[in-house]
C-alpha angles and dihedrals in degrees: 000000000000092000091050090050091050091049091051091050091048090050091052090050091051091049090050092049091048092054104037136067109247094218101048104017093229125126115288124223094276093052093043092053091047092050091044092053090050092049092048090052091046090049092051092049095046099035089230124132124235134194136216130194132213124203123201123182106217115224092003091148087064090058091054093043094047103036103019135252095283090061089045089053090051090051091052093048091048091051092051091047091051092049093046091050093052106035130074114258094237 
């Protein structure tokens, strides 16, 4: 029973890793496309509209080139934290 529980936990971790960016913890491209396809289908079934947003950090390469990749990583994590704190979960 314990081994089965550990295998189930390991499987969940692998699924999470396969669908999330390791730096920021947000969905990766694969997971975004999967979620988008589900929402398009749901919108067609229900007749309701939905919206998506796209965020682009202008001149982000300059941050990495000037301050280093560690600072760039911190900027990305701070952006994700800010968005998560201010957007609805769904």
